[in-house]
N, C-alpha and C positions, 0 to 999 in steps of 0.2 A: 504495499500499499504505500501511497505518497512518492509514486516513483515518477510521476510527471510535474516536471517542475518548469513552466513556459518562462521564458524571458518576459519580464515584467518591469514596467518604469523605466525602461532604457531605448524607448524608440528614437529619441532625439539623439543620444550618445551613438546608438548604432549607425544612425544615418550619418553622422559626422565620422566615424571611424571608416565605414564604407567609402566615403568620399576621399578621407586621407590616403586609402589605399591605391587609390587611383594616382597618386603621387609619391613620394619618399616612404610615406607611413605616419606612425603616432606612437606615442608612449602613453600607456595606460597606468595611472598611478592611483593608489588608494589603500585603505586598510585591508589586512586580510579578511577575506569573507565578503567583501562587498560587490564581488562579482566581475572582477577584472578578467580573469581567464576564460568565464563564459561568454562575456562580451567579445574577447578576442576570438574564441571558438566560432562565435556567430559570424564574424568576418570571414573565417576561413570557410565556414559553410556556405557563404555568398560567393566565394571565390571558386568552389567547387561547382556550384550551380551555373557559373558563368563559363566553366570548362578551363578556368585559369590554373596553371601549375602552382602548387603550394608545398610549404615545407613547414615541420613542426620542431621546434627545439625546447626542451625544458632544462632549465639548470637546477641544480641541487647542492646542497651544502655539502654532501659526500663528494660529488664530482670536482669540487671548487679547487681541491689540492692538487687535481690532474690537469696540466696544460692542454688546452682545448678538449676538456672532458665533456662539456656539453655539445660539441661538434664531432664526437670521437668518430661517428658512422661516417664522416666525410673526410677524415685524415687517413689517407692509404699507407702511409709509411710515417715514421716518426725521425726524421732527418735531423742535424743539428743545427741547421739555419732557422730560427723561429719565424723570421720574416716569409722565407720560402714556404713554410708550413702553412702561415696564415694565408697567404696567397693562393695557395692549394685548395685550402678550404673554402675561401671565398669563391673561386672558380668552380668548384664542385657543387656549391650550394645554389649558384645563379646559373649553372647549366640548363638551359631550357630551349625547346623548340619552338615556343610561342610566346614569346617576349619575357620580360622580367617577371620572377615569381614573387609570390607573396609568401613572405616568412615570417612565422610567429614564434617569438622568444619569451617563453613564459617564466617569471622569476628571474628577470635580468639582473636583479641586484646581486643574485648568487654567482653570477658568472666569474669564472677565473679570468685573469688579466688577459691572456691570448684570445680567449673566447670573446672578451668584451671588445678587443680590437677587431675581431672578425666583424661583429655587429656593428660597429662604427664604420668600417669600411664599406659594408654592405649599403649603409646610407649614404655614406660620402660619395661613393661612386656612381649612385643611382642605378646600381645593377639590380635591385630588388625593392620591393615595398616592403618595409619591416614594421611589424606590430609587436612592441614589446610590453611586458607588464612589469611593474615594480612595487613593491610594498612601501607604503609611504612610511616615513622616518627610519627606513634601514639605511645604512651606507652602502654605496655602489661603487664599482669601478670608476675611475676617472673618465675611460673611454665611453662609458653609459652615460654619465652625468653631462658630458660635453654634447651629447645630442640635443638636449634642449638648451643647455647654456649658451652654445653656439648657434642657436636658432635653426639647426638641422631637420628637427622634427620638433612638431607641436606637443605638449604635454598635456594630457586631458586628465583632470583630477575626478575620480570617481567618488560620488557621495553615496552614503547608505540610503536604502530606500526611505521615503517619507511614510508617515503612517497611513496616509490614502493608498500609496503603492503596495505597502506592506499587506494591507487589508484585503485589495484586489488580487495580491499574489497567493494570499492564504485560501480565499476562496475560490481561485482557479485550481489549487491543488487538492482542496477538500470536496470540489465539485458541487458546493451548496453555499449557503449563506452562513456566515458566522456572526453570533452575538457581537455587538460593537464593541462592549466592555472587553470582552475576551480577546478581541482582535487588536484593541489598545494595548491589553496587558501582555500581549505576545510582541508587539512593537516595543514596549517599554523595556523588556529584558533583553531583546536582541537589538534594539536601537536600529533596525533596518538591515542587519547583518544577514544576508542569505544564507551563509554557512551555518551560523548559530541557529537561525529560524528553522532551517531544515532539519538539523539533528533534534532540536528541541521538540519539534512538532511530531517527528517520528517517535521518539521516546514517549511522548506524552499520550500519543495514539495508542501505543504498544500497551502501555499500562492502564489505559482506560481512563484517563484524566481528560484528555480532549476527545468529546464524545459528540453524538448527534442525538438531540432531543426534538421530537416534533417538528423535525425537518430542518433545524437551526442547529449548527455546531457550537459547542460551549466548553469553555476550559474553566473548570472549578478547582483549581489547585495552585500551589506554587511550583515553580519549575523543580523537577527532581533532576539534578545534574548526574547523567550517566557516565560511565567511563570514557566513553567516546567523545561525550560533549566536554568533559573534563581536560582530555588531551587536547582537544581543539583550542581550548582557553588556555591551557598551560603554555601551548605553543605561542600565544600572543603575549602570555606573561614574560615569558623565558626564564632563564635562570637567575635567581635574584637572591641577594645575601638576606641572612635572616632578619636583619633590622627592617629592610624593606618589606618583607613578608610580614612584620609585625605591624606596619603601617596599613597594609592591605587588611590585616584581621580586624583592627580596630574599625576601619571604615566598613568591612564586610558586616559587621554587627550594629552600626550605629550610623552610617552615612545619611545626610551629610553631618559632619561633626565640626564644631566650632574650631578654629584654628588653635586657640589657646587651649582648649581641652586636649586636642591631640599633642600639643608641644609639652603638655604636662605628662604624657605617657610614654611618648617615645622621643628619641634625640632629634635635634634639627637636621643634621647631616642625613638621616634616613628619609625625613621628609623631602628634603631636595631631591635625594637620589630617585625617590618614587616619582616626583614630578619630571625629572629629566628623561626618565624612562617612559613617559607617558602613561602611567599607571593611574595618576591621580590628577585631579585638577583642583587648583586653589582659586576660589572666587573671592577677590577682594571687593567686590561691589555689594555683596550682601550686608543688611544691616540688622542689628548694630555691629555685629563682628564678622569679619571674614570666616567663610566656612571651606571644608575640605570635602570633595567627594570622589569616588572611584570615575576613572575615565570611561568604563564601560559596566553596567549592572552585573553582567555575566561574571564578572572577576569577583565580586562578592559571594555570588552563588557557589562558584567554584571552591572557593576558599571555606565557606561555611559547611560543604560537602566533604572537605577533605581534612580540616583542621581537627585535632582531638576536641571532645567536647568539654574537658577541663580547661583547656588553653582559652576556650571561648568563653567560658564561665569567668576565668580569671581577667580576661579583657573587659567584659561586661562590668565586673566590679570595679575595675581601675577606671573606666569610663564614667560611673555613677558617682565615683568619690571625686573625679575631677570636675565634673559638671555640678556638684552640689552648690558652689558659690555663686554659679549663674541662676540659680532658682531662687536665691535670696531677692529681696525687694519686690517690684512690680512683678505680678506672675505672668510668666509667658507659657500659656497653656500648651502649646504644643512642644515645648521642651519638657514641660512638667509630665506630660503623658509618655514621651520617649524615655524619660528618666526611669519612670514606674515600670514601663514595660521590660527595660533592660535590668532593672533590680530584681524583677520576679526570677528571671532566668540566670540570676548572677549569684555569688556567695555572700552578697552584702546582707546585713541583718535587717529583717523586714520594718518598716516603719509605717503602721497603720494610718496615723494621721497623714502623711505623705499620699500613701496609697488612696485614701478615701478622697483626698482632693484631687488627684489624678483622674481617678474614677468619673467624678463629677466633671471635670475638665473635658474627658474623653467623650461623654454623652453630649455635653454642648457642642463638640467638634464633630459631632454625627460618626462617631467610631464605638458603636455600640459594643463589637467584638473584644475590642482592648477594654472597653469599660467593664466587661463581664469578668474578663480575666483578672483586671486589677481589683474590682471589687470581691471577687471570690477569695482572692490573697488576702485582702483588707480583713474579710470574715475569719479566716483561718489563723490571723496572726493577731486576733484579739480585738478587733476593732469595735465589736459591740454592737447596739442598736443601729448607730448611724452607718456602719458598714453593711448591715443586713437592709437598711432602707435603701442603701446606694444599689446593692445588688439587685434588689427588686425592680428598681427604676431602670437599671442596665437590661435587665432582662425582658422588661416591659418594651423598652427602646429598642431591642432587638428582636421582638415579637416572639419570644419565648414565654408565652403567656400562661401555659400550664404550671411551669416553674415559678413563675412570679405569683401565681395564685397561692401556690404551696407556701411559699415565704410570708404571704400575706396573712393567710391562715395561722401561722404560728406567731406571727407578731400580734395579731389580734388577742391572744392568749395573755399577752405580757404587758400591753401598755394601758395608759389611764383611760378613763371614760371618753375624754375629749379626742385623745389621739385614736381611740377606737372608732369614732365617728370618721375622721380624716381617713383612715385605713378601710372603712367601710365603703366610702365613696370612690376610693382608688380601685377598690375590688369591684364595684359596679363599673367602673370606667373599663377595667379589664374584660368584663362580660360583653361590653358593647364592642369592644375591639375583636371579640370573638363573634360576635353577631348572635349571642346566645340571648334571644330575647326573654324567654322564661325567667332565666337567673337575673337578667337587668332588672325586671319588674319588682325585684326585691328591694330597690331603692325606696318603696313605699313604706318599708318597715323603719326607715332611719329617720323619717320626718319628725318625731317627736325628740328623738335623741339630739338631731341637728339643732333644733330650736332650743333646747336646754342648753347645748354647748355655743350657741351664738354663732351657727354655722348654716343659718337658714339661706344665705345666698349662695353658698357653695351646694347646698341640698338642691336649690331651684336649678342651678345650672347643670347638675348631672340628670336631673328630672327632665330637662328640655332634651339631652341628649338620648334618654331612654324613649320620650315621647315620639322624637323623630324618627327612632329605629322602629317603633311600632305604627309609623304611619299616621300617627294622631297630631296632625301639622298644626292646627291652631293652638292645641294644648303646648307643643313644643315652641312655638314662638311666644305664647305668652309667659310662659316659665324662663325662657331664656332672656326676655326682655326684663322680667322682675329680678332675676338674679344677676344680670351684667349690669344693671343700672340702679339698682337699690342699695340703701346703705348696711354697713356691717361688713364682717371679715369675710375675704373670698380668697381660697386657695387656688394656687397657679393651675393645678390640675383641674379643679372643678371650672375655673374660669374658661379654661380651653374647651372644656367639654359643652359648656354653654355657648360658646361661639361656635363651635362645630354643629350643634343642633339647630343653632338660629339660622346659619348659612344653608344648611340642608334643607330645612322646612320652608326657609323663604324662597329658596330657589325652586322648590317645587312648586309652590302656589304662584310663583312669577312676580314677587317681590324684590325686583333685583336692586332698587336703589338703595335700600338699608343696609345691602350686605358689605359694599366696600369699606366703610368705617370698621366694621367689625372684623372683617377679613385682614386689613391692616394691623388691626390690634392682635388678632391671632398669629400673624406672621412675626410680629415683635416679640411676643411672648414666647414662641417657639425658639427664638434665636437666644434667649437668656435663661430659659428654665430648664432644670434636669429633667423634670418630670414629663415634659412635652416635646422635646428635642426632635424625635424622629417623626412626631405627629404632624410636622409641617407637611411632609409629603401627602398624608391623606388630607390634610386641610387644603392642599393645593388641588388633588385630584376633585375634592368636593367643590371647590371653588369653579375650577374648568367645568365641570358638569353642569352647574347651575347656569353659567353663562352659555353654555351650548344650547340648553334648553330654550333660553330666551332668545337665541338667534345672534349672539354677541360674539361671534366666531374670532374676529381680530383680538377682542379683548382677552378671549380665553388664551389665544396663542401668546399673547404677551405675559399673562400669568405664568406660563411654562417657561418662557423665556426669562423673565425676572424673577421668579420665585423658585422655580424647579432648577433649572439648568445651573446657576450660579451654586449650588450647594455642593459639598464635598460629596464624591462619588467613588466612597472607598468600600462599600459593602453591597450585597446582593438587593436588599430591600430599596436602597436609594436608586439602585440602577434600574430596578424593575418599575419603581414609580416614575422615574423619568421616560422609559419606553412607554409606560402604560398612558401618561399624560399627553406625550407626543401622539401616540397611537390614536387616542380619543379625538385630537384636533384633526388629525389625518383623515379618520373616517368621517367626520362631520364636514369636513372641507372636500372631501372627494379625492383626496390623494390615495387611494385605495392600495396601490401596490406599496407605497410607504407604510400604510396602515397594516398591512399583512406582516411586513418585515418587523415594525416596531412591536406589535402586540405579540408576535411569536416570540420575539427577544424577552418580552416582559414575561411570558409564560414560562420560559425556560429558567429565568431567574429566580421568581418567586418561590418561596416555600408555603407562605400563608394561603390556606385553603380559600378563605373569604375572598380575596384579591385575585387570586387563579381562577377562579371560578368567574368573577366578574369580566376578567381577561378574555377567557374562553368564549363567553358570549359575545363580547365586542368584537373579538376576532371573527367569530362565526358569521356575524353580521356583516362585517365588511367583506368577507369571501362571497356571502350570499350576493351582495350588492354588486360584486363583478361578475355574477352569474354562477359561481362554483358552488353549486348546492351539495355535491358530494363532499368536498371537503369541509364545508360548512356543518354539515350534518354530523361528520365524524368528529368535529371539535366540539360540538354540543354533547354529543353521547360520552366525552370525557368527563363531565360533570354528573356527581351522583343524583340519583332521582330524589334522594331526601336531603340533597343540598340546600341550605338556606337562600342561597341566591337564586337557585332553580325557583324555589317556593315562593320567593318575593314577586316573582314575574315580570319585574321591571325590565331586567336585562333579557331575560328569557322570551318574554312576548316579543320584543323588537326582532331578536335575532330568528325566533320560529317563524315570524310573520314574512321576514326576507327569504328565509329558505323555501317557504311555500310558493312565494312570488318566483323565486329563480327555477323552482320545479313545475312552473306554469300553473299551479294551483292558486290562482289569483282570488278567487273567491273565498278559499280558505284563508289566505292571506289577510283579506279585508276583515272577515268574522273576527279573527283573532285581534287584529288592531282596535276594532271598535268596542269589543268586550273589554279590552285593556282602557279604551278611553273611558268606558262607563265607569271602572273600577277607579280611575283616577279622579273622577268627577265626585265620586261618593266620598271620597277621603279629602277633598279641596285641593289635589295636586293639579292645579289648572294648566301650569307650564308643561307638565307632562302630557295632559290630555291635548293640548295643542300638537305636540309632538305626534301623537298617535294618529289624531284627526288629520294631520298633514300627511302622515302615511297612507292614510285611506285615499287621500285625494290622489296621492301619487299612483296608488293601485287602480285609480278609476272611479272611486266612490264619493259621490259629493252628497250624500244623504244627510250630511250634519253640517252644512255651510251655515245655517242660522245660529247653531252653537258657536261655532268659531267667531261668528260676530260678535255674539255676547262675551266671548272671551277676550277680544280685543280690549275690551274696556277693564278687564282687571289683570291682564298679564302683559307685563312691561318686556320691551324689545322688539326688534323688527320680524321676529319670526311669526307671531300671531298675525300680524296685518298681512304678511305675504300669503300664509296659509289659508287666512279668510277670503282674500281675492281669488285665490286659487281655486278653492272650492266652489265658489259662487259662480267663477266663469265657466268650470267644468260643468256645472249642473245646467247652465244655460247653453251650452256648446258654444261659448263666446271665444272665438280665435284670438280676437285682438286682447281680452282679458286675460287668457291663459298666457299669452306671449308677455304682457306686462307682468304678470306674476313670476315667470320665468326670469325676467331681468331682476325684479326684486329679490328674488332668491339668489341669483348671482351676486348681486350687491353686497349682500351680507356673508355670502361665501359658501353657501349650501349649494355647490354646483351640480350635485346629482339630482335634487329637487328640481333646479333651474333645468336640466336636460330633461327631465319628465314632463314639465310643464310646457316646454317648448315643443316637446313630441306629441304631446296632447294637442297644443296649439295647431301645430301642422295636420294633424287628422281632422280637427274643426274646420280649418281653412279649406282642405279638399272636399268636404262634405258640402260646404257651400260654394264650390267651384271658384275659389280664390287661389288659382295655381302659383300665382308669383309668390304671395304671402306664404304658402305651404312650403314652397321652396327655401325662402328665406329662413322661416322657423326651423325647418329639417336641417339646414346647414349650421343654425346655432345648436340644435340638439346634438348633432353628429361632432361638433367642434367638442362641447363639452363631454360628450362620451369618449372621445379620443384622448382627452387630457385627464380624465378621471379612471378610465378603464371600466365605467360602470356598464352593466348589461342587465337592463330593468325590463319589465313588461311593457311600458310605455314605450321605451326605445324600440324594443322587438316590434311591437305594433306599427311603429312609425315606419321601421326598416322595410316592413313586408306591407306596403299598403294595399291592402286586399279588402273588399267589401265584406267583412266578416263581424258578427257581433263580438262582445267580450266573453260571453259563453260558449261560443262556437271555437273561438281561439284557445280557450282554456281546454276543450274537449281535444282539439286536434293536438294541442301541446302535451298532453297525456298520452295520447297515441303514438306521438313523436319519441316518448320514453319506453315504448314498448309495452303499454296496458292494453289489454283488450277491452271491448266495449262493456263486458260483465264488470271487470275491475274498475273502470272509469265511473260507470253507475254507482258502485259501492263507494269510491271516494267522493263522488258528490252528491250523494244521497239522493238519487234519481233511479227512474227505471231505465232498463236496457233500452226499451222502445224511445223513451225520451232522446237518449244518447243518440241512438241511430236516426231520429228525426232531424238533430242537430247535424249530423253529419250529411244527412241527404240534404237539407237546405243549402249548407256550406257548398256542397258540391254545384247545386243549382247557382249560386251567386258567382261561384269562380269559374264555372265551365269546365270542370274536371271530372272524371267518371268513376273514380274509387278512392277509398280510404287512404291507401298508400300514396295516390297523387295529392291528395289534400296535404299529408305529411310532408312530401317533398317539396310542395308549393310554399308552404309556410316554414320550413327549413332553408329556403333559397337554393334549393339544388335543382 
């Protein structure tokens, strides 16, 4: 596996090299593994394709002690006169019946002096085109360096592949998409060095760490340095004295390191020698102190895999001791966390106070994995109640909710009555994160105790989140407003719960104007509070959904760009939320291919079942919008039948409706969305109701146009207005009104709905013999279909402008999927005779004579 490694990211360089080979040649320089030899071989391959003669010479360290060792096959005897021998070799190499040959000399910096003179003469005489590769930073014979110093040959410096080029190469090698964070990490460790990348990927696939899930490749571990990879890295490191190796070991466990800390551990000469060997980089521009890092991340991986464990523990202890003075004064949270992580794996005595502070900092820095490790050590080191509380917070932020509940339960037995209320509310908050509605309703039992403890505001905020979870929208808003604006004490965790409940409930009922202030308050709280740090992602997702419901798609995109993207992306939950929120916006705006990729990535990354189920339904929706009912159905089937998200129906109904529509079961799709709209109406989720009724219009049903007019008065945002206009125009077969609705949809970003409305406009125009207007609307719809990749019932109906009713199209569509008339009758709850009647009338309208001809006509065959 992984045998096919196509040349990637080198099109410009290859074109330049081929051009240079028409003259004297070129020198290709660069670090080991960047692809110098591969590029030169591609130039040779071009020569072979053009029937040009070529020669290949490789220099090695072992042959360097032998005069003309690299050209041994061209030297027929070893005379005493070195000039004669050199001339003989030049003549032998250039002997050709078809003009000057192409000569490739690999690793020319390893040539012996006489071989180097041969290379120089080949270029100087113009007797051949010469492509030489040399390793940057290595000393080369004077005859070789003279080639570019005397401007006989141009020197082309090859750089490692960029992030984008590396990702492209990875996907070409794997034969499928790779999750973007995994691609970024592979680039981070290899820095675009193809030699390292090839060996690392081969090793990780072999051990099962680089794997495919749901059609997406995913790398879920740190690099395991195999002996083969270690040898490749050691070749670059070279033979170094122990003091330089000690510098590398310090940086291997803690890079980047403050220069002052490094100088306290190793001697200055060792640092200078390591820098001179291009093994480290000293950055004097960092503030407030210069820092030192490894020249390549794989140097650290190699040293950690080979250095004795006790040596690395000793090194960590030295770093902890040397960095202690740097943590005095104003707290640098990043340095504090790094020092704590080093202390855990060192021989330094544990400091519970420092560990608790570091765990708190790690949570705020969005690093729950480090926070958990540090907090666990704080607990075992005697940190007491504060350490246990910190561990609980770390577990909650890392979505290890079951373990957090266990700690919460133990603490409830030990604390005072007022603290018991706080812990009880936190416990309810954990149930909310689990989507455990039954357990969350236990909040009502805390009302009296909360009042006695002076925590009524906190209680009301948590109640708001619970009521929102229960779809009791008005109660959720009322409780949130009371808790967030009333007098009295308010804990950070409860405040965040109230904000979350308010945004969710207000968004569902369409009250967007009141959301911004509280959303900003929630984001600010998440940046400073240990209890709510990772909840900023859930808040962002909730905020995005409310804006999408309203049709404020540009605002939703801004939330993702300004609230999600800038956050640290060091752990899977953060990466999953970023992909999920981008995927939500992509689906809403009709970037369907991007949505498939993003939501697929999110599903691969996430372990939390609640969010994974939401992602599966959203992915299924985007797939079905593109007409891929089979993959969409398979994605829905991954969600258990008793899953809370499936039972809540919001995501499930939308996905199921689009799948039925993709399967040409349009009447089923309409039935589903109308039933969902009615449920939304009963609970006061007016914005959600608008979305379902808009879908009904896209599927060709305008029976609720008057209800949409009513909703315009209560639902903020452009979607309600566009959907009402769409349904009204559809009901009256008003082509101009439908085309206007299409433009309204496109104006706020819903391009799939815009394409559907335009397609319906074209059909209406044709029915009124307005051919020019129909052509214009069709062009509009097709443009949007091309841009989005959508394949919807309305687009299909317009692309086959045949005089059929919607029911006839549906029946023929089912026949196209291979269903018999009896099976169609069962699916549509009608008699076989009725199905046959529709088929007969469709044949009359279209002038065909059989069921198969109808299917072929509608399929465009």
